[in-house]
C-alpha positions in Angstrom: 88.7 -43.5 104.9 91.9 -45.4 104.1 90.1 -47.7 101.6 88.7 -44.8 99.6 90.5 -42.7 97.0 90.9 -38.9 97.6 89.0 -38.4 94.3 85.6 -40.3 94.6 85.2 -41.1 90.9 88.9 -42.2 90.4 89.8 -45.9 90.0 92.8 -47.3 91.7 95.9 -47.1 89.5 99.6 -47.6 90.3 100.6 -44.4 91.9 97.3 -43.1 93.2 97.1 -45.4 96.2 98.8 -42.9 98.6 98.9 -39.2 99.4 101.1 -36.8 101.3 99.5 -35.1 104.3 101.1 -31.8 105.5 99.9 -30.5 108.8 100.8 -27.4 110.7 99.7 -25.4 113.8 100.6 -22.3 111.7 97.6 -21.5 109.5 99.6 -19.0 107.5 102.2 -21.7 106.7 99.4 -24.0 105.3 97.9 -21.1 103.3 101.4 -20.3 101.9 102.1 -23.9 100.9 98.7 -24.1 99.2 99.4 -20.8 97.3 102.8 -22.1 96.2 101.5 -25.4 95.0 98.6 -23.8 93.1 100.9 -21.3 91.3 101.8 -24.1 88.8 99.2 -24.4 86.1 99.7 -28.2 86.1 98.5 -28.5 89.7 94.9 -29.7 90.0 92.8 -28.4 92.9 90.7 -31.4 94.2 89.4 -29.6 97.3 90.0 -25.8 97.6 91.6 -24.7 100.8 88.9 -23.7 103.3 87.1 -24.6 106.5 85.8 -28.1 107.1 84.4 -29.8 110.2 87.8 -30.8 111.5 89.9 -27.8 110.4 89.7 -24.1 109.7 91.9 -24.7 106.6 92.0 -28.0 104.7 92.6 -28.7 101.0 93.7 -31.3 98.6 95.7 -30.8 95.4 97.3 -33.1 92.9 100.8 -31.7 92.1 102.4 -31.8 88.6 103.9 -35.2 89.3 100.5 -36.7 90.1 101.0 -36.8 93.9 97.9 -36.0 96.0 98.7 -33.6 98.8 96.4 -32.9 101.7 97.1 -29.6 103.6 95.7 -29.3 107.1 95.8 -26.6 109.7 95.6 -28.1 113.2 95.9 -25.8 116.1 96.1 -28.7 118.5 99.7 -29.3 117.2 100.8 -26.1 118.9 99.9 -27.6 122.3 101.8 -30.8 121.6 98.5 -32.8 121.5 98.9 -35.2 118.6 95.9 -37.4 119.4 
C-alpha cells in the first residue's frame, strides 16, 4: 500500500518515503540485477528474491545509499500489457 513503508517496523524519516521499482519481462535480467545489488556487503536484503502471489521473482533491497529497490519479474510486460 502506498501509505505503508516497505519495512513494516520502520518509522517514516526523510528519505524513506519512496522506493525505486525495477520491472522486466526478462526474469534473468531481474535475477542479475538482484545479484549485482547484493554483492555489496552494505546492501540490506529486505525481501529475498523469490516467487510471490503476483510474480515468479520479486524482492526488495536497501542499497548502500539507503534507497529501497523493488525488483519484479512481470511476464505481461513482454506482451505490451501494462495494466
